[in-house]
C-alpha positions as CSV (number, residue, x, y, z in Angstrom):
1,X,2.0,-24.1,6.4
2,X,2.9,-27.8,6.2
3,X,0.8,-31.0,7.3
4,X,2.6,-31.0,10.3
5,X,1.6,-27.3,10.9
6,X,-1.9,-28.1,10.0
7,X,-1.9,-31.4,12.8
8,X,-0.6,-28.8,15.5
9,X,-3.7,-26.3,15.0
10,X,-6.0,-29.7,15.1
11,X,-4.4,-30.9,18.3
12,X,-4.6,-27.5,19.8
13,X,-8.4,-27.2,18.9
14,X,-9.3,-30.5,20.0
15,X,-7.6,-30.3,23.5
16,X,-9.3,-26.9,24.1
17,X,-12.7,-28.7,23.3
18,X,-11.9,-31.3,25.6
19,X,-11.2,-28.9,28.2
20,X,-14.6,-27.0,27.3
21,X,-16.7,-30.3,27.6
22,X,-15.3,-31.5,31.1
23,X,-16.1,-27.6,32.0
24,X,-19.7,-27.8,30.8
25,X,-20.3,-31.0,32.5
26,X,-19.6,-29.4,35.6
27,X,-21.9,-26.2,35.2
28,X,-25.1,-25.9,36.0
29,X,-28.0,-24.4,33.3
30,X,-27.5,-20.3,33.2
31,X,-23.9,-20.7,34.2
32,X,-21.4,-18.6,32.1
33,X,-17.6,-19.4,32.0
34,X,-15.4,-16.4,30.5
35,X,-11.9,-16.0,29.9
36,X,-11.0,-12.7,28.5
37,X,-7.2,-13.2,27.7
38,X,-6.0,-10.6,25.0
39,X,-5.4,-13.3,21.9
40,X,-7.6,-16.3,22.7
41,X,-10.6,-15.6,24.8
42,X,-13.0,-18.2,25.6
43,X,-16.7,-18.3,26.3
44,X,-18.6,-21.2,27.9
45,X,-22.6,-20.8,28.4
46,X,-25.3,-23.3,29.8
47,X,-28.8,-22.5,28.6
48,X,-32.0,-24.0,28.2
49,X,-33.1,-24.2,24.5
50,X,-36.2,-22.5,25.0
51,X,-34.1,-19.4,26.3
52,X,-31.9,-19.4,23.4
53,X,-34.4,-17.1,20.9
54,X,-34.3,-14.3,23.9
55,X,-30.5,-14.9,24.8
56,X,-27.5,-12.7,23.3
57,X,-23.9,-14.5,24.2
58,X,-21.1,-11.7,24.2
59,X,-17.6,-12.8,24.0
60,X,-14.5,-10.8,23.4
61,X,-14.7,-10.6,19.7
62,X,-18.1,-11.5,18.9
63,X,-22.0,-11.5,19.8
64,X,-23.9,-14.7,19.3
65,X,-27.9,-15.1,18.9
66,X,-29.1,-18.8,18.4
67,X,-32.6,-19.2,17.2
68,X,-34.4,-22.1,15.8
69,X,-33.5,-25.0,18.2
70,X,-36.1,-27.6,19.2
71,X,-36.6,-29.2,22.7
72,X,-36.5,-28.5,25.9
73,X,-33.3,-29.6,27.1
74,X,-29.9,-27.9,27.6
75,X,-27.8,-26.6,24.8
76,X,-24.1,-26.1,25.9
77,X,-22.5,-23.1,24.1
78,X,-18.7,-22.8,23.1
79,X,-17.5,-19.7,21.4
80,X,-13.6,-19.3,20.9
81,X,-11.9,-16.1,19.8
82,X,-8.4,-16.0,18.1
83,X,-6.9,-12.3,17.6
84,X,-4.6,-13.6,14.5
85,X,-6.3,-16.3,12.0
86,X,-5.2,-19.7,13.1
87,X,-5.9,-21.3,9.8
88,X,-3.2,-19.0,8.2
89,X,-1.7,-21.1,5.4
90,X,-4.7,-20.3,3.0
91,X,-6.4,-17.5,1.8
92,X,-9.5,-19.2,0.9
93,X,-11.7,-18.8,-2.5
94,X,-12.1,-15.1,-1.8
95,X,-8.3,-14.7,-2.7
96,X,-8.0,-12.9,0.8
97,X,-8.4,-14.3,4.6
98,X,-10.6,-12.7,7.0
99,X,-9.3,-9.6,8.0
100,X,-11.1,-9.7,11.5
101,X,-10.4,-11.7,14.6
102,X,-11.8,-15.3,14.2
103,X,-15.0,-16.7,16.2
104,X,-15.3,-20.5,16.5
105,X,-18.6,-21.7,17.5
106,X,-19.7,-25.3,18.8
107,X,-23.1,-25.9,20.4
108,X,-23.4,-29.4,22.8
109,X,-26.4,-30.9,23.4
110,X,-27.3,-32.4,26.7
111,X,-24.9,-35.4,26.4
112,X,-22.2,-32.9,25.6
113,X,-22.0,-34.3,21.9
114,X,-21.5,-31.5,19.2
115,X,-24.7,-30.5,17.5
116,X,-24.1,-31.4,13.5
117,X,-24.2,-28.3,11.3
118,X,-27.0,-28.3,9.2
119,X,-29.8,-28.8,11.9
120,X,-33.0,-26.7,12.5
121,X,-30.6,-24.3,14.6
122,X,-28.9,-21.1,13.2
123,X,-26.8,-18.5,14.3
124,X,-26.6,-14.8,13.9
125,X,-23.1,-13.4,14.6
126,X,-21.6,-10.1,15.0
127,X,-18.0,-9.5,14.5
128,X,-16.5,-6.4,14.1
129,X,-13.6,-6.6,11.5
130,X,-10.8,-4.9,13.4
131,X,-10.2,-2.2,10.9
132,X,-11.9,0.9,9.8
133,X,-11.7,3.5,7.1
134,X,-14.0,6.5,7.3
135,X,-15.9,7.7,4.3
136,X,-13.7,10.2,2.1
137,X,-14.6,13.9,1.9
138,X,-14.9,14.8,-2.1
139,X,-15.8,18.0,-3.8
140,X,-18.0,17.1,-6.6
141,X,-19.5,19.6,-9.7
142,X,-23.1,19.3,-10.2
143,X,-23.3,18.4,-14.1
144,X,-26.1,17.3,-16.9
145,X,-29.6,19.0,-17.2
146,X,-30.5,17.4,-13.7
147,X,-27.3,19.2,-11.7
148,X,-26.8,16.1,-10.1
149,X,-23.4,15.1,-8.7
150,X,-21.5,12.0,-9.8
151,X,-18.6,9.6,-8.4
152,X,-17.6,6.2,-9.6
153,X,-16.7,3.1,-7.9
154,X,-16.1,-0.8,-8.8
155,X,-16.4,-4.0,-6.8
156,X,-14.6,-6.9,-6.8
157,X,-16.7,-9.7,-5.2
158,X,-19.8,-11.5,-6.0
159,X,-21.1,-12.6,-2.6
160,X,-21.7,-10.3,0.3
161,X,-23.0,-7.2,0.9
162,X,-22.2,-3.5,-0.3
163,X,-22.5,-0.5,1.9
164,X,-22.4,2.8,0.5
165,X,-22.3,5.9,2.8
166,X,-23.6,9.0,1.2
167,X,-24.0,12.2,3.2
168,X,-24.2,15.8,1.7
169,X,-22.1,18.5,3.4
170,X,-23.2,21.3,1.4
171,X,-26.9,21.4,1.6
172,X,-27.1,19.0,4.9
173,X,-30.6,20.0,5.4
174,X,-32.1,19.0,2.4
175,X,-33.3,15.3,1.2
176,X,-31.8,13.7,-1.5
177,X,-31.7,10.9,-4.0
178,X,-29.0,8.2,-5.1
179,X,-29.1,6.7,-8.3
180,X,-26.7,3.6,-9.7
181,X,-25.9,2.8,-13.2
182,X,-23.4,0.5,-15.0
183,X,-20.7,1.8,-17.1
184,X,-22.6,5.2,-17.7
185,X,-24.1,8.4,-15.6
186,X,-27.5,7.7,-14.1
187,X,-30.6,10.1,-14.1
188,X,-33.9,9.7,-12.5
189,X,-35.5,7.9,-15.6
190,X,-32.4,5.8,-16.4
191,X,-30.6,3.7,-13.5
192,X,-30.3,0.2,-12.2
193,X,-31.0,1.1,-8.7
194,X,-32.7,4.0,-6.8
195,X,-32.8,5.3,-3.2
196,X,-34.9,7.8,-2.1
197,X,-36.0,9.8,0.8
198,X,-32.6,9.8,2.3
199,X,-31.6,10.8,5.1
200,X,-33.4,8.5,7.4
201,X,-34.7,11.2,9.7
202,X,-36.1,8.6,12.2
203,X,-32.7,7.0,13.0
204,X,-29.6,8.3,14.9
205,X,-26.9,6.0,13.8
206,X,-25.2,7.5,10.8
207,X,-25.2,4.2,9.0
208,X,-28.9,3.9,9.5
209,X,-29.2,7.4,8.3
210,X,-26.9,8.1,5.4
211,X,-26.2,4.5,4.8
212,X,-27.8,2.2,1.8
213,X,-27.0,-1.2,0.5
214,X,-27.1,-3.6,-2.4
215,X,-26.0,-7.4,-2.6
216,X,-22.9,-7.8,-4.4
217,X,-24.8,-10.5,-6.2
218,X,-26.8,-8.0,-8.0
219,X,-23.6,-6.3,-9.3
220,X,-20.8,-7.1,-11.9
221,X,-17.4,-7.6,-10.5
222,X,-14.8,-5.4,-12.0
223,X,-17.3,-3.1,-13.7
224,X,-17.2,0.9,-13.2
225,X,-20.4,1.8,-11.8
226,X,-21.9,5.4,-11.5
227,X,-23.3,6.6,-8.5
228,X,-25.3,10.1,-8.9
229,X,-26.5,12.3,-6.2
230,X,-30.0,14.1,-6.9
231,X,-30.6,16.8,-4.0
232,X,-33.8,17.7,-3.5
233,X,-33.0,21.6,-3.3
234,X,-34.9,25.0,-3.2
235,X,-35.5,26.8,-6.1
236,X,-33.2,29.6,-5.2
237,X,-30.5,26.7,-4.4
238,X,-31.4,25.4,-8.0
239,X,-29.8,28.6,-9.5
240,X,-26.8,27.9,-7.8
241,X,-27.1,23.9,-8.8
242,X,-27.8,24.9,-12.1
243,X,-25.1,28.0,-12.6
244,X,-22.2,25.3,-11.4
245,X,-23.4,22.7,-14.0
246,X,-23.3,25.2,-16.9
247,X,-27.2,24.6,-17.8
248,X,-29.6,27.2,-18.5
249,X,-32.2,28.2,-15.6
250,X,-35.0,27.6,-17.8
251,X,-34.1,24.3,-18.9
252,X,-32.9,23.0,-15.5
253,X,-36.4,24.3,-13.7
254,X,-38.3,22.4,-16.8
255,X,-36.5,18.9,-15.5
256,X,-37.3,19.7,-12.0
257,X,-41.0,20.1,-12.8
258,X,-41.0,17.2,-15.4
259,X,-39.4,15.1,-12.7
260,X,-41.5,12.5,-10.9
261,X,-39.2,13.0,-7.8
262,X,-40.7,15.9,-5.9
263,X,-38.1,18.7,-4.7
264,X,-38.3,20.1,-1.4
265,X,-39.6,23.7,-1.8
266,X,-41.9,25.3,0.8
267,X,-41.8,28.7,-0.5
268,X,-42.3,28.4,-4.2
269,X,-44.5,25.0,-4.2
270,X,-46.8,24.5,-6.7
271,X,-45.2,27.3,-8.9
272,X,-44.7,26.3,-12.9
273,X,-40.8,26.3,-13.9
274,X,-41.1,30.1,-15.5
275,X,-42.8,31.3,-12.4
276,X,-40.0,29.9,-9.8
277,X,-37.5,31.7,-12.3
278,X,-39.0,34.6,-12.3
279,X,-39.6,34.6,-8.4
280,X,-35.7,34.2,-8.2
281,X,-34.6,36.9,-10.7
282,X,-36.6,39.3,-8.9
283,X,-35.0,38.6,-5.7
284,X,-38.3,37.7,-3.8
285,X,-36.9,34.2,-1.9
286,X,-34.1,36.4,-0.4
287,X,-30.3,36.1,0.1
288,X,-28.4,32.8,0.7
289,X,-25.1,33.0,2.0
290,X,-25.0,29.7,3.6
291,X,-23.1,28.2,0.7
292,X,-21.2,31.0,-0.5
293,X,-17.7,29.3,-0.1
294,X,-19.1,26.3,-2.3
295,X,-20.5,28.6,-4.7
296,X,-17.2,30.2,-5.3
297,X,-15.5,26.9,-6.9
298,X,-19.2,25.5,-8.0
299,X,-18.0,22.3,-6.2
300,X,-20.2,21.0,-3.5
301,X,-18.8,18.8,-0.3
302,X,-20.0,15.0,0.4
303,X,-18.8,12.3,2.4
304,X,-18.7,9.2,0.7
305,X,-17.5,5.7,1.3
306,X,-18.0,2.2,-0.4
307,X,-17.6,-1.0,1.8
308,X,-17.7,-5.1,0.6
309,X,-19.1,-6.9,3.6
310,X,-18.1,-10.5,3.3
311,X,-18.7,-13.6,5.7
312,X,-16.2,-16.4,5.6
313,X,-16.5,-19.6,7.3
314,X,-13.7,-22.2,7.3
315,X,-14.1,-25.5,5.6
316,X,-13.2,-28.7,7.9
317,X,-13.2,-30.9,4.9
318,X,-11.2,-28.7,2.0
319,X,-9.3,-27.0,4.7
320,X,-10.1,-23.6,3.0
321,X,-11.8,-20.6,3.8
322,X,-15.2,-20.4,2.0
323,X,-17.4,-17.2,1.4
324,X,-21.0,-16.8,1.0
325,X,-24.0,-18.8,0.8
326,X,-24.7,-21.7,1.5
327,X,-22.0,-21.1,4.1
328,X,-23.2,-17.7,5.6
329,X,-25.0,-14.7,4.5
330,X,-24.6,-10.9,5.4
331,X,-27.2,-9.4,7.1
332,X,-28.7,-5.9,5.7
333,X,-28.0,-4.7,9.4
334,X,-24.3,-4.9,9.3
335,X,-22.2,-2.1,8.9
336,X,-18.4,-1.8,8.2
337,X,-18.0,-1.3,12.0
338,X,-19.9,-4.4,12.8
339,X,-20.8,-7.2,10.3
340,X,-23.9,-9.4,11.3
341,X,-24.3,-12.5,9.3
342,X,-26.2,-15.8,9.6
343,X,-25.6,-19.1,9.3
344,X,-27.2,-22.6,10.0
345,X,-23.5,-24.0,10.2
346,X,-21.1,-24.3,13.1
347,X,-17.5,-23.8,13.0
348,X,-15.1,-20.9,12.7
349,X,-16.4,-17.5,11.2
350,X,-14.4,-14.5,9.9
351,X,-15.5,-11.4,7.9
352,X,-13.6,-10.0,5.3
353,X,-14.0,-5.9,4.8
354,X,-12.9,-4.3,1.2
355,X,-12.9,-0.7,1.0
356,X,-13.7,-0.2,-2.9
357,X,-12.2,2.4,-4.7
358,X,-14.0,5.0,-6.0
359,X,-12.2,5.6,-9.8
360,X,-11.3,8.8,-10.9
361,X,-13.5,10.7,-13.1
362,X,-11.4,12.3,-15.9
363,X,-14.3,14.3,-17.2
364,X,-14.3,16.4,-14.4
365,X,-10.9,16.2,-12.4
366,X,-9.4,19.3,-14.1
367,X,-12.7,21.3,-13.7
368,X,-11.8,24.7,-12.0
369,X,-8.1,23.7,-11.8
370,X,-7.1,27.0,-10.7
371,X,-9.4,27.4,-7.9
372,X,-8.2,24.0,-6.7
373,X,-4.6,24.7,-7.1
374,X,-5.2,27.8,-5.0
375,X,-7.2,25.9,-2.3
376,X,-4.1,23.4,-2.3
377,X,-1.3,25.8,-2.3
378,X,0.8,24.3,0.5
379,X,0.5,20.8,-1.0
380,X,1.1,22.0,-4.6
381,X,3.8,24.4,-3.2
382,X,5.5,21.3,-1.7
383,X,4.8,18.9,-4.6
384,X,6.4,21.5,-7.0
385,X,9.3,21.8,-4.4
386,X,10.3,17.9,-4.5
387,X,9.9,18.0,-8.3
388,X,12.5,20.9,-8.6
389,X,14.7,19.0,-6.0
390,X,14.5,15.8,-7.8
391,X,15.8,17.5,-11.0
392,X,18.5,19.5,-9.4
393,X,20.0,15.9,-7.6
394,X,19.3,14.4,-11.0
395,X,21.7,16.8,-12.5
396,X,24.3,16.4,-9.3
397,X,24.3,12.7,-9.5
398,X,24.9,12.9,-13.3
399,X,27.8,15.0,-12.8
400,X,29.0,12.7,-10.0
401,X,28.3,9.7,-12.3
402,X,30.5,11.6,-15.2
403,X,33.6,12.0,-12.6
404,X,33.0,8.1,-11.5
405,X,33.5,7.1,-15.3
406,X,36.6,9.4,-15.7
407,X,38.2,8.3,-12.5
408,X,37.5,4.4,-13.3
409,X,38.3,4.9,-17.0
410,X,41.9,3.4,-18.5
411,X,43.8,6.4,-19.7
412,X,47.0,6.2,-21.8
413,X,50.4,7.1,-20.1
414,X,51.5,10.7,-21.2
415,X,54.7,9.5,-22.7
416,X,53.4,6.6,-24.9
417,X,54.2,6.6,-28.4
418,X,51.6,6.3,-31.2
419,X,53.6,3.3,-32.9
420,X,54.0,1.3,-29.7
421,X,52.0,-1.5,-30.4
422,X,52.4,-3.8,-27.3
423,X,49.8,-2.8,-24.4
424,X,50.0,-3.7,-20.6
425,X,47.1,-2.3,-18.4
426,X,48.4,-1.2,-15.2
427,X,46.2,-0.6,-12.0
428,X,47.9,1.7,-9.1
429,X,46.4,1.2,-5.6
430,X,47.4,4.0,-3.3
431,X,46.7,3.0,0.3
432,X,44.5,4.2,2.8
433,X,46.4,5.6,5.9
434,X,46.6,9.1,6.9
435,X,48.0,11.2,3.8
436,X,49.0,8.6,1.8
437,X,48.3,10.3,-1.7
438,X,51.0,12.1,-3.4
439,X,51.4,14.9,-5.9
440,X,55.1,14.1,-6.6
441,X,56.0,13.1,-10.0
442,X,56.5,9.3,-10.0
443,X,58.3,6.9,-12.6
444,X,59.2,3.2,-13.0
445,X,60.8,0.6,-15.1
446,X,59.0,-2.6,-15.8
447,X,61.2,-5.6,-16.5
448,X,60.3,-8.9,-18.2
449,X,62.1,-11.8,-19.8
450,X,62.4,-10.1,-23.1
451,X,63.9,-6.6,-21.7
452,X,62.5,-3.8,-20.1
453,X,60.7,-0.7,-20.4
454,X,63.3,1.9,-19.7
455,X,62.3,4.9,-17.6
456,X,58.6,5.7,-18.1
457,X,56.6,8.7,-16.6
458,X,53.5,7.0,-14.5
459,X,50.5,9.3,-15.0
460,X,48.0,10.3,-17.7
461,X,48.3,14.4,-17.3
462,X,44.3,14.6,-17.3
463,X,43.3,13.4,-13.7
464,X,44.6,13.9,-10.2
465,X,46.6,10.2,-9.4
466,X,47.5,8.7,-6.6
467,X,45.0,10.1,-4.2
468,X,44.3,8.2,-1.1
469,X,42.5,5.0,-1.2
470,X,42.1,5.5,-5.2
471,X,42.8,3.0,-7.7
472,X,44.4,4.7,-10.8
473,X,43.7,2.5,-14.3
474,X,46.1,3.3,-16.8
475,X,47.9,1.9,-20.2
476,X,51.3,1.3,-20.7
477,X,52.4,1.0,-24.6
478,X,55.6,-0.3,-25.5
479,X,57.4,-1.0,-28.8
480,X,58.3,-4.7,-28.0
481,X,56.8,-7.7,-26.0
482,X,58.4,-8.0,-22.7
483,X,57.1,-11.5,-22.4
484,X,56.9,-12.8,-18.6
485,X,57.2,-10.1,-16.1
486,X,59.6,-10.3,-13.4
487,X,60.4,-6.7,-11.6
488,X,58.7,-3.4,-11.5
489,X,61.0,-0.6,-10.3
490,X,59.1,2.5,-8.9
491,X,59.9,5.8,-7.2
492,X,59.0,9.4,-7.1
493,X,61.0,12.5,-7.0
494,X,60.0,13.8,-3.5
495,X,58.7,17.2,-5.2
496,X,55.4,16.6,-3.3
497,X,54.5,14.7,-0.5
498,X,55.1,10.9,0.7
499,X,53.3,8.3,-1.0
500,X,52.0,5.0,0.4
501,X,51.8,2.2,-2.2
502,X,49.7,-0.4,-1.6
503,X,50.1,-2.6,-4.9
504,X,50.4,-2.4,-8.7
505,X,48.6,-4.8,-10.8
506,X,49.7,-5.4,-14.6
507,X,47.7,-7.4,-17.1
508,X,49.2,-8.5,-20.5
509,X,46.2,-7.6,-23.0
510,X,47.8,-10.0,-25.5
511,X,47.1,-12.9,-23.3
512,X,45.2,-11.6,-20.1
513,X,47.8,-12.6,-18.2
514,X,47.5,-10.4,-14.6
515,X,50.8,-9.8,-12.4
516,X,50.4,-8.4,-8.8
517,X,53.5,-6.6,-7.5
518,X,53.0,-6.0,-3.7
519,X,54.6,-3.1,-2.1
520,X,52.3,-1.9,1.1
521,X,55.0,0.6,2.0
522,X,55.7,3.9,2.5
523,X,58.0,5.6,-0.5
524,X,59.0,8.5,1.7
525,X,62.6,10.0,2.6
526,X,61.5,10.6,6.5
527,X,59.3,7.4,7.1
528,X,59.8,4.1,7.6
529,X,63.2,2.9,5.8
530,X,63.4,6.6,4.6
531,X,63.3,5.4,0.7
532,X,61.4,6.7,-1.9
533,X,61.9,3.8,-4.4
534,X,61.1,0.2,-4.5
535,X,61.9,-3.1,-6.5
536,X,59.0,-5.0,-6.5
537,X,58.8,-8.6,-7.6
538,X,56.0,-10.6,-8.8
539,X,53.8,-11.9,-5.8
540,X,52.9,-15.7,-5.5
541,X,49.2,-16.8,-4.9
542,X,49.8,-17.3,-0.9
543,X,51.6,-13.7,-0.7
544,X,48.5,-12.0,-2.6
545,X,46.4,-13.8,0.0
546,X,48.1,-13.1,3.1
547,X,48.1,-9.4,1.8
548,X,44.3,-9.5,1.4
549,X,43.7,-10.7,5.0
550,X,46.4,-8.5,6.3
551,X,44.5,-5.2,4.8
552,X,40.8,-6.8,5.5
553,X,39.3,-5.3,8.4
554,X,35.8,-6.7,9.6
555,X,32.8,-3.9,10.6
556,X,30.9,-5.4,13.6
């Protein structure tokens, strides 16, 4: 965006501020003004500073809480909203502009002067990112001696909050732990981060129940992290997990017994690993058919999502979007649906939401390949059909390419002699009127300053020449140099159909000089002048231009 565009945005915002101050001067304490326009809503409210801590100011795109202001005077609040980023000429130091609508916060004191940023006042702003992507359902196979479930992810930012959503679908009634480790798979005894006692059964919202969070500053950017899930399952369910992960049951139960994290097992509580195994093998725990579908493929379902939440503030001095502390910090209460952050600065704010990719784990991607293919038979069939169609089309297009190459290649005339050393490239253009092509036998005589060719047959004997709209490239060879060309006498024997000859161009290959012979007539005994032969002279530049303009048909 140019300096003129920047200036225009500044003038528009200044005008908005002046109108807001005028309205606030006329408002009494406690009054509220709201303009809920579609793209640029405005909210004005006059409050006493002692009421700010308990007040929540809600505009169309954001909700605002203000705390820490001292004194007993009035505080005038202005909240502008912008559906589209008004500062669109920059992408900011985060590499991406805010993905949310923009909220601009300005506070005024009793005399309607702007409260400067950095005062003892703080704001807590909640903004919806404006985009949403639900956590993806993943089928994971347990692995390792702990029977844990693994996936991978990367982050690309160093400021903000990483929200991770983990919801088990196969054993949803059991609790679980989540472990995270850089570059390799975590265990209960080796990890960078751990989260236990999930899900949180005391809350009802999905992000409070199944969500965990890590400050992006605690993670390395563009480094692969492994996320491991350990479900606290019953001893009977443990057999399924041990079988799916390929671990001996004795080794698996020893790991359960030695783990510092308790398992949920009401029936076999307090039993040793060997007694648990014997109890299961003697079928004392009964049958559990709830997870049969998952056990068939040795995979277990999870709903998992990774979200980077970032707060961005417009820096007026540098005319750029800036991210993170000391400008604003994402609160731990933030979710991908509603990002909450705090700042002691006022101005324009937005939020960025980045869905962190979970990378492919190639060590497990081909596990149970046959079962995965059967489960997705329709998709596999469609993909194979597309691949087959692709190769069929390649063959067809290749054949057409070969035909085009043959069609446009230059072939020798049938009656050329091997000893003829002077060559002339002929391009015969058949017109586009209906039935313009011919199968008649075509002959010609080409005359130059040094003689002529004699009667020659026009055709290569290989291709179907002189079809409607075609340009046939032929090579004429003669025994002597014709010098400058003068005439082309051309005719056909009328053994086939009439022929509309548009023009013939001939290039002397010895000096690359090109001659054009215009015809633009029917060679027929029953059309126009009822003549099957024409004697053509070399066209001038003006005649060539006029001919081209006459045959040009614009398409509107």
